[in-house]
PyMOL Python script that loads the backbone (N, CA, C, O; Angstrom):
from pymol import cmd

cmd.read_pdbstr("""\
ATOM      1  N   UNK A   1      33.876 -36.965  -4.785  1.00  0.00           N
ATOM      2  CA  UNK A   1      34.124 -35.788  -5.849  1.00  0.00           C
ATOM      3  C   UNK A   1      33.090 -34.891  -5.395  1.00  0.00           C
ATOM      4  O   UNK A   1      32.108 -35.468  -4.927  1.00  0.00           O
ATOM      5  N   UNK A   2      33.047 -33.438  -5.412  1.00  0.00           N
ATOM      6  CA  UNK A   2      31.995 -32.425  -5.767  1.00  0.00           C
ATOM      7  C   UNK A   2      31.536 -32.418  -6.790  1.00  0.00           C
ATOM      8  O   UNK A   2      32.191 -32.539  -7.825  1.00  0.00           O
ATOM      9  N   UNK A   3      30.440 -32.291  -6.739  1.00  0.00           N
ATOM     10  CA  UNK A   3      29.337 -32.252  -7.897  1.00  0.00           C
ATOM     11  C   UNK A   3      29.359 -30.795  -8.389  1.00  0.00           C
ATOM     12  O   UNK A   3      30.086 -29.923  -7.912  1.00  0.00           O
ATOM     13  N   UNK A   4      28.438 -30.618  -9.446  1.00  0.00           N
ATOM     14  CA  UNK A   4      27.870 -29.262 -10.121  1.00  0.00           C
ATOM     15  C   UNK A   4      29.140 -28.672 -10.926  1.00  0.00           C
ATOM     16  O   UNK A   4      30.177 -29.330 -11.013  1.00  0.00           O
ATOM     17  N   UNK A   5      28.989 -27.273 -11.566  1.00  0.00           N
ATOM     18  CA  UNK A   5      29.898 -26.693 -12.422  1.00  0.00           C
ATOM     19  C   UNK A   5      31.221 -26.358 -11.753  1.00  0.00           C
ATOM     20  O   UNK A   5      31.445 -25.581 -10.824  1.00  0.00           O
ATOM     21  N   UNK A   6      32.081 -27.170 -12.484  1.00  0.00           N
ATOM     22  CA  UNK A   6      33.873 -27.008 -11.727  1.00  0.00           C
ATOM     23  C   UNK A   6      33.854 -25.556 -12.605  1.00  0.00           C
ATOM     24  O   UNK A   6      33.077 -25.387 -13.545  1.00  0.00           O
ATOM     25  N   UNK A   7      34.935 -24.425 -12.107  1.00  0.00           N
ATOM     26  CA  UNK A   7      35.732 -23.523 -12.158  1.00  0.00           C
ATOM     27  C   UNK A   7      37.139 -23.610 -12.032  1.00  0.00           C
ATOM     28  O   UNK A   7      37.601 -23.291 -10.936  1.00  0.00           O
ATOM     29  N   UNK A   8      37.737 -23.891 -12.715  1.00  0.00           N
ATOM     30  CA  UNK A   8      39.365 -24.213 -12.827  1.00  0.00           C
ATOM     31  C   UNK A   8      40.188 -22.919 -12.790  1.00  0.00           C
ATOM     32  O   UNK A   8      40.024 -22.026 -13.622  1.00  0.00           O
ATOM     33  N   UNK A   9      41.052 -22.857 -11.824  1.00  0.00           N
ATOM     34  CA  UNK A   9      41.866 -21.621 -12.041  1.00  0.00           C
ATOM     35  C   UNK A   9      43.556 -22.251 -11.493  1.00  0.00           C
ATOM     36  O   UNK A   9      43.866 -23.423 -11.277  1.00  0.00           O
ATOM     37  N   UNK A  10      44.452 -20.969 -11.379  1.00  0.00           N
ATOM     38  CA  UNK A  10      45.739 -21.171 -10.828  1.00  0.00           C
ATOM     39  C   UNK A  10      46.158 -22.044  -9.351  1.00  0.00           C
ATOM     40  O   UNK A  10      46.610 -21.539  -8.324  1.00  0.00           O
ATOM     41  N   UNK A  11      45.830 -23.615  -9.622  1.00  0.00           N
ATOM     42  CA  UNK A  11      46.161 -23.943  -8.193  1.00  0.00           C
ATOM     43  C   UNK A  11      44.831 -24.606  -7.138  1.00  0.00           C
ATOM     44  O   UNK A  11      44.997 -25.291  -6.129  1.00  0.00           O
ATOM     45  N   UNK A  12      43.483 -24.144  -7.753  1.00  0.00           N
ATOM     46  CA  UNK A  12      42.472 -24.351  -6.898  1.00  0.00           C
ATOM     47  C   UNK A  12      41.230 -24.501  -8.322  1.00  0.00           C
ATOM     48  O   UNK A  12      41.131 -23.855  -9.366  1.00  0.00           O
ATOM     49  N   UNK A  13      40.412 -25.663  -7.754  1.00  0.00           N
ATOM     50  CA  UNK A  13      39.340 -25.479  -8.441  1.00  0.00           C
ATOM     51  C   UNK A  13      37.599 -25.308  -7.665  1.00  0.00           C
ATOM     52  O   UNK A  13      37.185 -26.202  -6.927  1.00  0.00           O
ATOM     53  N   UNK A  14      36.928 -24.327  -7.909  1.00  0.00           N
ATOM     54  CA  UNK A  14      35.740 -24.242  -7.349  1.00  0.00           C
ATOM     55  C   UNK A  14      34.621 -25.034  -7.874  1.00  0.00           C
ATOM     56  O   UNK A  14      34.729 -25.678  -8.918  1.00  0.00           O
ATOM     57  N   UNK A  15      33.818 -25.008  -7.346  1.00  0.00           N
ATOM     58  CA  UNK A  15      32.492 -25.870  -6.959  1.00  0.00           C
ATOM     59  C   UNK A  15      31.332 -25.202  -6.983  1.00  0.00           C
ATOM     60  O   UNK A  15      31.093 -24.596  -5.938  1.00  0.00           O
ATOM     61  N   UNK A  16      30.449 -25.106  -7.922  1.00  0.00           N
ATOM     62  CA  UNK A  16      29.082 -24.512  -7.974  1.00  0.00           C
ATOM     63  C   UNK A  16      28.188 -25.679  -7.956  1.00  0.00           C
ATOM     64  O   UNK A  16      28.341 -26.531  -8.831  1.00  0.00           O
ATOM     65  N   UNK A  17      27.145 -25.839  -6.941  1.00  0.00           N
ATOM     66  CA  UNK A  17      26.090 -26.773  -6.974  1.00  0.00           C
ATOM     67  C   UNK A  17      24.893 -25.977  -6.208  1.00  0.00           C
ATOM     68  O   UNK A  17      24.933 -25.656  -5.020  1.00  0.00           O
ATOM     69  N   UNK A  18      23.960 -25.751  -6.991  1.00  0.00           N
ATOM     70  CA  UNK A  18      22.901 -24.923  -6.640  1.00  0.00           C
ATOM     71  C   UNK A  18      22.112 -25.830  -5.628  1.00  0.00           C
ATOM     72  O   UNK A  18      21.746 -25.273  -4.594  1.00  0.00           O
ATOM     73  N   UNK A  19      21.797 -27.186  -5.799  1.00  0.00           N
ATOM     74  CA  UNK A  19      21.168 -28.070  -5.106  1.00  0.00           C
ATOM     75  C   UNK A  19      21.789 -28.251  -3.958  1.00  0.00           C
ATOM     76  O   UNK A  19      21.093 -28.927  -3.200  1.00  0.00           O
ATOM     77  N   UNK A  20      23.007 -27.874  -3.412  1.00  0.00           N
ATOM     78  CA  UNK A  20      23.551 -28.428  -2.411  1.00  0.00           C
ATOM     79  C   UNK A  20      23.491 -27.021  -1.618  1.00  0.00           C
ATOM     80  O   UNK A  20      22.975 -27.144  -0.507  1.00  0.00           O
ATOM     81  N   UNK A  21      23.921 -25.663  -1.955  1.00  0.00           N
ATOM     82  CA  UNK A  21      23.482 -24.511  -1.302  1.00  0.00           C
ATOM     83  C   UNK A  21      23.774 -23.465  -1.858  1.00  0.00           C
ATOM     84  O   UNK A  21      24.568 -23.602  -2.788  1.00  0.00           O
ATOM     85  N   UNK A  22      23.407 -22.372  -1.630  1.00  0.00           N
ATOM     86  CA  UNK A  22      23.412 -21.149  -2.697  1.00  0.00           C
ATOM     87  C   UNK A  22      24.744 -20.669  -2.264  1.00  0.00           C
ATOM     88  O   UNK A  22      24.658 -19.507  -1.869  1.00  0.00           O
ATOM     89  N   UNK A  23      25.782 -21.082  -2.205  1.00  0.00           N
ATOM     90  CA  UNK A  23      27.150 -20.492  -2.276  1.00  0.00           C
ATOM     91  C   UNK A  23      28.288 -21.277  -2.736  1.00  0.00           C
ATOM     92  O   UNK A  23      28.342 -22.494  -2.561  1.00  0.00           O
ATOM     93  N   UNK A  24      29.086 -20.691  -3.247  1.00  0.00           N
ATOM     94  CA  UNK A  24      30.010 -21.315  -3.686  1.00  0.00           C
ATOM     95  C   UNK A  24      30.874 -22.422  -2.544  1.00  0.00           C
ATOM     96  O   UNK A  24      31.031 -22.107  -1.365  1.00  0.00           O
ATOM     97  N   UNK A  25      31.411 -23.813  -3.160  1.00  0.00           N
ATOM     98  CA  UNK A  25      32.119 -24.471  -2.227  1.00  0.00           C
ATOM     99  C   UNK A  25      33.712 -24.369  -3.058  1.00  0.00           C
ATOM    100  O   UNK A  25      33.871 -24.231  -4.271  1.00  0.00           O
ATOM    101  N   UNK A  26      34.476 -24.450  -2.311  1.00  0.00           N
ATOM    102  CA  UNK A  26      36.036 -24.322  -2.570  1.00  0.00           C
ATOM    103  C   UNK A  26      36.697 -25.614  -2.374  1.00  0.00           C
ATOM    104  O   UNK A  26      36.859 -25.928  -1.195  1.00  0.00           O
ATOM    105  N   UNK A  27      37.175 -26.555  -3.392  1.00  0.00           N
ATOM    106  CA  UNK A  27      37.799 -27.798  -3.019  1.00  0.00           C
ATOM    107  C   UNK A  27      39.110 -27.930  -3.828  1.00  0.00           C
ATOM    108  O   UNK A  27      39.274 -27.633  -5.011  1.00  0.00           O
ATOM    109  N   UNK A  28      39.910 -28.377  -3.054  1.00  0.00           N
ATOM    110  CA  UNK A  28      41.316 -28.778  -3.429  1.00  0.00           C
ATOM    111  C   UNK A  28      41.769 -30.286  -2.610  1.00  0.00           C
ATOM    112  O   UNK A  28      40.962 -31.176  -2.342  1.00  0.00           O
ATOM    113  N   UNK A  29      43.137 -30.320  -2.320  1.00  0.00           N
ATOM    114  CA  UNK A  29      43.549 -31.500  -1.854  1.00  0.00           C
ATOM    115  C   UNK A  29      43.011 -32.017  -0.498  1.00  0.00           C
ATOM    116  O   UNK A  29      42.982 -33.187  -0.116  1.00  0.00           O
ATOM    117  N   UNK A  30      42.450 -30.532   0.373  1.00  0.00           N
ATOM    118  CA  UNK A  30      42.041 -31.062   1.841  1.00  0.00           C
ATOM    119  C   UNK A  30      40.731 -30.986   1.780  1.00  0.00           C
ATOM    120  O   UNK A  30      40.101 -29.928   1.775  1.00  0.00           O
ATOM    121  N   UNK A  31      40.127 -32.405   1.717  1.00  0.00           N
ATOM    122  CA  UNK A  31      38.869 -32.189   2.086  1.00  0.00           C
ATOM    123  C   UNK A  31      38.263 -31.940   3.333  1.00  0.00           C
ATOM    124  O   UNK A  31      38.836 -32.402   4.320  1.00  0.00           O
ATOM    125  N   UNK A  32      37.261 -31.326   3.484  1.00  0.00           N
ATOM    126  CA  UNK A  32      36.912 -30.894   4.738  1.00  0.00           C
ATOM    127  C   UNK A  32      36.280 -31.881   5.583  1.00  0.00           C
ATOM    128  O   UNK A  32      35.242 -32.511   5.379  1.00  0.00           O
ATOM    129  N   UNK A  33      37.306 -31.924   6.853  1.00  0.00           N
ATOM    130  CA  UNK A  33      36.473 -32.978   7.552  1.00  0.00           C
ATOM    131  C   UNK A  33      35.204 -32.768   8.451  1.00  0.00           C
ATOM    132  O   UNK A  33      34.552 -31.725   8.497  1.00  0.00           O
ATOM    133  N   UNK A  34      35.012 -33.640   8.988  1.00  0.00           N
ATOM    134  CA  UNK A  34      33.438 -33.801   9.283  1.00  0.00           C
ATOM    135  C   UNK A  34      33.930 -33.427  10.975  1.00  0.00           C
ATOM    136  O   UNK A  34      34.961 -33.823  11.517  1.00  0.00           O
ATOM    137  N   UNK A  35      32.779 -32.492  11.627  1.00  0.00           N
ATOM    138  CA  UNK A  35      32.662 -31.818  13.226  1.00  0.00           C
ATOM    139  C   UNK A  35      32.680 -33.359  14.054  1.00  0.00           C
ATOM    140  O   UNK A  35      31.763 -34.172  13.942  1.00  0.00           O
ATOM    141  N   UNK A  36      33.607 -33.523  14.690  1.00  0.00           N
ATOM    142  CA  UNK A  36      33.065 -34.179  15.950  1.00  0.00           C
ATOM    143  C   UNK A  36      33.387 -33.527  17.254  1.00  0.00           C
ATOM    144  O   UNK A  36      34.434 -32.955  17.556  1.00  0.00           O
ATOM    145  N   UNK A  37      31.989 -33.763  18.195  1.00  0.00           N
ATOM    146  CA  UNK A  37      31.040 -34.648  17.898  1.00  0.00           C
ATOM    147  C   UNK A  37      29.953 -33.872  16.460  1.00  0.00           C
ATOM    148  O   UNK A  37      30.239 -32.815  15.897  1.00  0.00           O
ATOM    149  N   UNK A  38      29.091 -34.484  16.235  1.00  0.00           N
ATOM    150  CA  UNK A  38      28.117 -33.938  15.162  1.00  0.00           C
ATOM    151  C   UNK A  38      27.258 -32.821  16.022  1.00  0.00           C
ATOM    152  O   UNK A  38      26.973 -33.116  17.183  1.00  0.00           O
ATOM    153  N   UNK A  39      26.838 -31.556  15.495  1.00  0.00           N
ATOM    154  CA  UNK A  39      26.173 -31.005  16.317  1.00  0.00           C
ATOM    155  C   UNK A  39      25.165 -30.149  15.336  1.00  0.00           C
ATOM    156  O   UNK A  39      25.496 -29.613  14.279  1.00  0.00           O
ATOM    157  N   UNK A  40      23.850 -30.148  15.937  1.00  0.00           N
ATOM    158  CA  UNK A  40      22.712 -29.440  15.475  1.00  0.00           C
ATOM    159  C   UNK A  40      22.191 -28.389  15.871  1.00  0.00           C
ATOM    160  O   UNK A  40      21.817 -28.475  17.040  1.00  0.00           O
ATOM    161  N   UNK A  41      21.936 -27.074  15.219  1.00  0.00           N
ATOM    162  CA  UNK A  41      21.532 -26.164  15.491  1.00  0.00           C
ATOM    163  C   UNK A  41      20.015 -25.570  14.929  1.00  0.00           C
ATOM    164  O   UNK A  41      19.803 -25.110  13.807  1.00  0.00           O
ATOM    165  N   UNK A  42      19.179 -25.697  15.880  1.00  0.00           N
ATOM    166  CA  UNK A  42      17.701 -25.160  15.431  1.00  0.00           C
ATOM    167  C   UNK A  42      17.812 -23.671  15.045  1.00  0.00           C
ATOM    168  O   UNK A  42      18.681 -23.158  15.750  1.00  0.00           O
ATOM    169  N   UNK A  43      17.432 -23.057  14.456  1.00  0.00           N
ATOM    170  CA  UNK A  43      17.325 -21.775  13.915  1.00  0.00           C
ATOM    171  C   UNK A  43      15.652 -21.561  14.132  1.00  0.00           C
ATOM    172  O   UNK A  43      14.728 -22.353  13.945  1.00  0.00           O
ATOM    173  N   UNK A  44      15.658 -19.789  14.730  1.00  0.00           N
ATOM    174  CA  UNK A  44      14.254 -19.655  14.593  1.00  0.00           C
ATOM    175  C   UNK A  44      14.107 -19.321  13.430  1.00  0.00           C
ATOM    176  O   UNK A  44      15.094 -18.992  12.771  1.00  0.00           O
ATOM    177  N   UNK A  45      12.604 -19.323  12.782  1.00  0.00           N
ATOM    178  CA  UNK A  45      12.505 -19.062  11.677  1.00  0.00           C
ATOM    179  C   UNK A  45      13.426 -18.927  10.722  1.00  0.00           C
ATOM    180  O   UNK A  45      13.705 -17.901  10.100  1.00  0.00           O
ATOM    181  N   UNK A  46      14.136 -20.559  10.572  1.00  0.00           N
ATOM    182  CA  UNK A  46      15.190 -20.864   9.512  1.00  0.00           C
ATOM    183  C   UNK A  46      15.156 -22.105   9.917  1.00  0.00           C
ATOM    184  O   UNK A  46      14.407 -22.710  10.684  1.00  0.00           O
ATOM    185  N   UNK A  47      16.350 -22.493   9.111  1.00  0.00           N
ATOM    186  CA  UNK A  47      16.748 -23.703   8.827  1.00  0.00           C
ATOM    187  C   UNK A  47      17.693 -24.396   9.787  1.00  0.00           C
ATOM    188  O   UNK A  47      18.559 -23.753  10.379  1.00  0.00           O
ATOM    189  N   UNK A  48      17.476 -26.202  10.010  1.00  0.00           N
ATOM    190  CA  UNK A  48      18.343 -26.432  10.922  1.00  0.00           C
ATOM    191  C   UNK A  48      19.579 -26.624  10.203  1.00  0.00           C
ATOM    192  O   UNK A  48      19.803 -27.008   9.056  1.00  0.00           O
ATOM    193  N   UNK A  49      20.475 -26.194  11.337  1.00  0.00           N
ATOM    194  CA  UNK A  49      21.870 -26.236  10.453  1.00  0.00           C
ATOM    195  C   UNK A  49      22.732 -27.217  11.252  1.00  0.00           C
ATOM    196  O   UNK A  49      22.910 -27.018  12.454  1.00  0.00           O
ATOM    197  N   UNK A  50      23.340 -28.400  10.550  1.00  0.00           N
ATOM    198  CA  UNK A  50      23.905 -29.625  10.767  1.00  0.00           C
ATOM    199  C   UNK A  50      25.290 -29.602  10.333  1.00  0.00           C
ATOM    200  O   UNK A  50      25.585 -29.358   9.163  1.00  0.00           O
ATOM    201  N   UNK A  51      26.267 -29.881  11.354  1.00  0.00           N
ATOM    202  CA  UNK A  51      27.759 -29.936  11.373  1.00  0.00           C
ATOM    203  C   UNK A  51      27.982 -31.180  11.566  1.00  0.00           C
ATOM    204  O   UNK A  51      27.461 -31.646  12.579  1.00  0.00           O
ATOM    205  N   UNK A  52      28.903 -32.234  10.589  1.00  0.00           N
ATOM    206  CA  UNK A  52      29.198 -33.930  11.402  1.00  0.00           C
ATOM    207  C   UNK A  52      29.332 -34.717  10.279  1.00  0.00           C
ATOM    208  O   UNK A  52      29.251 -34.212   9.159  1.00  0.00           O
ATOM    209  N   UNK A  53      29.484 -35.632  10.408  1.00  0.00           N
ATOM    210  CA  UNK A  53      29.358 -37.397   9.604  1.00  0.00           C
ATOM    211  C   UNK A  53      28.289 -37.184   9.271  1.00  0.00           C
ATOM    212  O   UNK A  53      27.495 -37.477  10.165  1.00  0.00           O
ATOM    213  N   UNK A  54      27.701 -36.696   8.149  1.00  0.00           N
ATOM    214  CA  UNK A  54      26.052 -36.774   7.964  1.00  0.00           C
ATOM    215  C   UNK A  54      25.634 -37.745   6.461  1.00  0.00           C
ATOM    216  O   UNK A  54      25.998 -37.797   5.286  1.00  0.00           O
ATOM    217  N   UNK A  55      24.729 -38.368   7.292  1.00  0.00           N
ATOM    218  CA  UNK A  55      24.066 -39.054   5.626  1.00  0.00           C
ATOM    219  C   UNK A  55      22.642 -38.679   5.723  1.00  0.00           C
ATOM    220  O   UNK A  55      21.889 -39.036   6.629  1.00  0.00           O
ATOM    221  N   UNK A  56      22.388 -38.069   4.905  1.00  0.00           N
ATOM    222  CA  UNK A  56      21.057 -37.387   4.232  1.00  0.00           C
ATOM    223  C   UNK A  56      20.023 -38.264   3.458  1.00  0.00           C
ATOM    224  O   UNK A  56      20.260 -38.845   2.399  1.00  0.00           O
ATOM    225  N   UNK A  57      19.255 -38.271   3.902  1.00  0.00           N
ATOM    226  CA  UNK A  57      18.464 -39.182   2.924  1.00  0.00           C
ATOM    227  C   UNK A  57      17.360 -38.382   2.164  1.00  0.00           C
ATOM    228  O   UNK A  57      16.339 -37.796   2.523  1.00  0.00           O
ATOM    229  N   UNK A  58      17.980 -38.597   0.967  1.00  0.00           N
ATOM    230  CA  UNK A  58      16.541 -37.505  -0.083  1.00  0.00           C
ATOM    231  C   UNK A  58      15.810 -38.508  -1.303  1.00  0.00           C
ATOM    232  O   UNK A  58      16.027 -39.712  -1.443  1.00  0.00           O
ATOM    233  N   UNK A  59      15.071 -37.826  -1.968  1.00  0.00           N
ATOM    234  CA  UNK A  59      14.164 -38.162  -3.254  1.00  0.00           C
ATOM    235  C   UNK A  59      15.577 -39.254  -4.099  1.00  0.00           C
ATOM    236  O   UNK A  59      15.256 -40.336  -4.590  1.00  0.00           O
ATOM    237  N   UNK A  60      16.671 -38.895  -4.134  1.00  0.00           N
ATOM    238  CA  UNK A  60      17.568 -39.381  -5.470  1.00  0.00           C
ATOM    239  C   UNK A  60      18.667 -40.337  -4.738  1.00  0.00           C
ATOM    240  O   UNK A  60      19.616 -40.912  -5.271  1.00  0.00           O
ATOM    241  N   UNK A  61      18.208 -40.350  -3.130  1.00  0.00           N
ATOM    242  CA  UNK A  61      18.970 -41.404  -2.475  1.00  0.00           C
ATOM    243  C   UNK A  61      20.056 -40.874  -1.461  1.00  0.00           C
ATOM    244  O   UNK A  61      20.201 -39.656  -1.362  1.00  0.00           O
ATOM    245  N   UNK A  62      20.759 -41.658  -0.769  1.00  0.00           N
ATOM    246  CA  UNK A  62      21.302 -40.910   0.573  1.00  0.00           C
ATOM    247  C   UNK A  62      22.787 -40.165   0.140  1.00  0.00           C
ATOM    248  O   UNK A  62      23.676 -40.700  -0.522  1.00  0.00           O
ATOM    249  N   UNK A  63      22.795 -38.974   0.625  1.00  0.00           N
ATOM    250  CA  UNK A  63      23.929 -38.104   0.339  1.00  0.00           C
ATOM    251  C   UNK A  63      24.788 -37.845   1.796  1.00  0.00           C
ATOM    252  O   UNK A  63      24.335 -37.588   2.911  1.00  0.00           O
ATOM    253  N   UNK A  64      26.082 -37.997   1.390  1.00  0.00           N
ATOM    254  CA  UNK A  64      27.276 -38.015   2.671  1.00  0.00           C
ATOM    255  C   UNK A  64      27.448 -36.440   2.093  1.00  0.00           C
ATOM    256  O   UNK A  64      27.588 -35.963   0.967  1.00  0.00           O
ATOM    257  N   UNK A  65      27.363 -35.872   3.482  1.00  0.00           N
ATOM    258  CA  UNK A  65      27.900 -34.459   3.819  1.00  0.00           C
ATOM    259  C   UNK A  65      28.742 -34.348   4.831  1.00  0.00           C
ATOM    260  O   UNK A  65      28.864 -35.299   5.603  1.00  0.00           O
ATOM    261  N   UNK A  66      29.390 -33.306   4.992  1.00  0.00           N
ATOM    262  CA  UNK A  66      29.701 -32.740   6.674  1.00  0.00           C
ATOM    263  C   UNK A  66      29.137 -31.925   6.958  1.00  0.00           C
ATOM    264  O   UNK A  66      29.418 -31.620   8.117  1.00  0.00           O
ATOM    265  N   UNK A  67      28.222 -31.143   6.429  1.00  0.00           N
ATOM    266  CA  UNK A  67      27.529 -29.704   6.787  1.00  0.00           C
ATOM    267  C   UNK A  67      25.995 -30.027   5.738  1.00  0.00           C
ATOM    268  O   UNK A  67      25.792 -30.736   4.753  1.00  0.00           O
ATOM    269  N   UNK A  68      25.066 -29.019   6.632  1.00  0.00           N
ATOM    270  CA  UNK A  68      23.706 -29.707   5.441  1.00  0.00           C
ATOM    271  C   UNK A  68      22.987 -28.613   6.400  1.00  0.00           C
ATOM    272  O   UNK A  68      23.040 -28.782   7.618  1.00  0.00           O
ATOM    273  N   UNK A  69      22.131 -27.183   5.699  1.00  0.00           N
ATOM    274  CA  UNK A  69      21.051 -26.697   6.034  1.00  0.00           C
ATOM    275  C   UNK A  69      20.017 -27.239   5.538  1.00  0.00           C
ATOM    276  O   UNK A  69      19.784 -27.177   4.331  1.00  0.00           O
ATOM    277  N   UNK A  70      19.219 -27.868   6.410  1.00  0.00           N
ATOM    278  CA  UNK A  70      18.083 -28.742   6.691  1.00  0.00           C
ATOM    279  C   UNK A  70      16.727 -27.950   6.571  1.00  0.00           C
ATOM    280  O   UNK A  70      16.421 -27.237   7.526  1.00  0.00           O
ATOM    281  N   UNK A  71      15.860 -28.016   5.446  1.00  0.00           N
ATOM    282  CA  UNK A  71      14.482 -27.241   5.687  1.00  0.00           C
ATOM    283  C   UNK A  71      14.002 -27.540   7.081  1.00  0.00           C
ATOM    284  O   UNK A  71      14.218 -28.645   7.578  1.00  0.00           O
ATOM    285  N   UNK A  72      13.250 -26.435   7.837  1.00  0.00           N
ATOM    286  CA  UNK A  72      12.605 -26.294   9.382  1.00  0.00           C
ATOM    287  C   UNK A  72      11.292 -25.689   9.199  1.00  0.00           C
ATOM    288  O   UNK A  72      10.554 -25.218  10.064  1.00  0.00           O
ATOM    289  N   UNK A  73      11.074 -25.793   7.651  1.00  0.00           N
ATOM    290  CA  UNK A  73       9.261 -25.158   7.542  1.00  0.00           C
ATOM    291  C   UNK A  73       8.537 -25.944   6.903  1.00  0.00           C
ATOM    292  O   UNK A  73       7.334 -25.903   7.162  1.00  0.00           O
ATOM    293  N   UNK A  74       8.978 -26.827   5.960  1.00  0.00           N
ATOM    294  CA  UNK A  74       8.315 -27.753   4.511  1.00  0.00           C
ATOM    295  C   UNK A  74       8.208 -26.937   3.880  1.00  0.00           C
ATOM    296  O   UNK A  74       7.022 -27.064   3.575  1.00  0.00           O
ATOM    297  N   UNK A  75       8.629 -25.880   3.251  1.00  0.00           N
ATOM    298  CA  UNK A  75       8.263 -25.242   1.946  1.00  0.00           C
ATOM    299  C   UNK A  75       9.235 -25.207   0.724  1.00  0.00           C
ATOM    300  O   UNK A  75       9.030 -24.839  -0.433  1.00  0.00           O
ATOM    301  N   UNK A  76      10.453 -25.745   1.383  1.00  0.00           N
ATOM    302  CA  UNK A  76      11.389 -26.070   0.505  1.00  0.00           C
ATOM    303  C   UNK A  76      11.142 -26.651  -0.693  1.00  0.00           C
ATOM    304  O   UNK A  76      10.269 -27.509  -0.566  1.00  0.00           O
ATOM    305  N   UNK A  77      11.620 -26.526  -2.024  1.00  0.00           N
ATOM    306  CA  UNK A  77      11.572 -27.532  -3.499  1.00  0.00           C
ATOM    307  C   UNK A  77      12.448 -28.473  -3.597  1.00  0.00           C
ATOM    308  O   UNK A  77      12.489 -29.297  -4.511  1.00  0.00           O
ATOM    309  N   UNK A  78      13.365 -28.390  -2.455  1.00  0.00           N
ATOM    310  CA  UNK A  78      14.614 -29.185  -2.746  1.00  0.00           C
ATOM    311  C   UNK A  78      14.938 -30.314  -1.330  1.00  0.00           C
ATOM    312  O   UNK A  78      16.029 -30.623  -0.850  1.00  0.00           O
ATOM    313  N   UNK A  79      14.080 -30.585  -1.076  1.00  0.00           N
ATOM    314  CA  UNK A  79      14.306 -31.353   0.160  1.00  0.00           C
ATOM    315  C   UNK A  79      14.929 -32.772   0.069  1.00  0.00           C
ATOM    316  O   UNK A  79      14.652 -33.556  -0.839  1.00  0.00           O
ATOM    317  N   UNK A  80      15.908 -33.077   1.216  1.00  0.00           N
ATOM    318  CA  UNK A  80      15.617 -32.124   2.817  1.00  0.00           C
ATOM    319  C   UNK A  80      16.462 -30.759   2.847  1.00  0.00           C
ATOM    320  O   UNK A  80      16.553 -30.099   3.882  1.00  0.00           O
ATOM    321  N   UNK A  81      16.903 -30.487   1.978  1.00  0.00           N
ATOM    322  CA  UNK A  81      17.689 -29.084   2.077  1.00  0.00           C
ATOM    323  C   UNK A  81      16.594 -27.755   2.094  1.00  0.00           C
ATOM    324  O   UNK A  81      15.540 -27.629   1.471  1.00  0.00           O
ATOM    325  N   UNK A  82      17.094 -27.053   2.811  1.00  0.00           N
ATOM    326  CA  UNK A  82      16.477 -25.818   2.855  1.00  0.00           C
ATOM    327  C   UNK A  82      16.898 -24.678   1.568  1.00  0.00           C
ATOM    328  O   UNK A  82      18.013 -24.163   1.658  1.00  0.00           O
ATOM    329  N   UNK A  83      16.438 -24.477   0.952  1.00  0.00           N
ATOM    330  CA  UNK A  83      16.110 -23.510  -0.334  1.00  0.00           C
ATOM    331  C   UNK A  83      16.212 -21.986  -0.255  1.00  0.00           C
ATOM    332  O   UNK A  83      16.736 -21.310  -1.141  1.00  0.00           O
ATOM    333  N   UNK A  84      15.614 -21.433   0.994  1.00  0.00           N
ATOM    334  CA  UNK A  84      15.211 -19.961   1.567  1.00  0.00           C
ATOM    335  C   UNK A  84      13.567 -20.019   0.836  1.00  0.00           C
ATOM    336  O   UNK A  84      13.182 -18.884   0.554  1.00  0.00           O
ATOM    337  N   UNK A  85      12.658 -21.015   0.523  1.00  0.00           N
ATOM    338  CA  UNK A  85      11.850 -20.700   0.119  1.00  0.00           C
ATOM    339  C   UNK A  85      10.829 -19.768   0.779  1.00  0.00           C
ATOM    340  O   UNK A  85       9.968 -19.152   0.151  1.00  0.00           O
ATOM    341  N   UNK A  86      11.008 -19.724   2.119  1.00  0.00           N
ATOM    342  CA  UNK A  86      10.188 -19.232   3.128  1.00  0.00           C
ATOM    343  C   UNK A  86      10.619 -17.801   3.613  1.00  0.00           C
ATOM    344  O   UNK A  86       9.955 -16.998   4.269  1.00  0.00           O
ATOM    345  N   UNK A  87      12.231 -17.652   3.000  1.00  0.00           N
ATOM    346  CA  UNK A  87      12.290 -16.314   3.132  1.00  0.00           C
ATOM    347  C   UNK A  87      13.246 -16.182   4.424  1.00  0.00           C
ATOM    348  O   UNK A  87      13.551 -15.160   5.037  1.00  0.00           O
ATOM    349  N   UNK A  88      13.644 -17.570   4.663  1.00  0.00           N
ATOM    350  CA  UNK A  88      15.099 -17.616   5.686  1.00  0.00           C
ATOM    351  C   UNK A  88      16.264 -17.343   4.919  1.00  0.00           C
ATOM    352  O   UNK A  88      16.185 -17.094   3.716  1.00  0.00           O
ATOM    353  N   UNK A  89      17.537 -17.380   5.650  1.00  0.00           N
ATOM    354  CA  UNK A  89      18.719 -17.453   5.423  1.00  0.00           C
ATOM    355  C   UNK A  89      19.439 -18.702   5.190  1.00  0.00           C
ATOM    356  O   UNK A  89      20.423 -18.701   5.930  1.00  0.00           O
ATOM    357  N   UNK A  90      19.398 -19.486   4.674  1.00  0.00           N
ATOM    358  CA  UNK A  90      19.833 -21.112   4.403  1.00  0.00           C
ATOM    359  C   UNK A  90      21.575 -20.906   5.018  1.00  0.00           C
ATOM    360  O   UNK A  90      22.345 -21.867   5.023  1.00  0.00           O
TER     361      UNK A  90
END
""", "prot")
cmd.dss("prot")
cmd.show_as("cartoon", "prot")
cmd.util.cbc("prot")
cmd.orient("prot")
């Protein structure tokens, strides 16, 4: 179940969780399926983009995700996730 604030509309619920990403996530009965195989893209001067069946270790314990922008510079205040602290665009 997605976390964050839920905005309900006709036939759709949109979730916003600022800790997960800086954009809205749309959730309905079609759960996002992980990419297979898992892909990792290291961006120059930016985050490490990952897509797949992921388990990320963070300060609050493991988090299951299908995609993540992980900090590549170490300046984030939301480790392991990129929060754009260095001026990059996660």
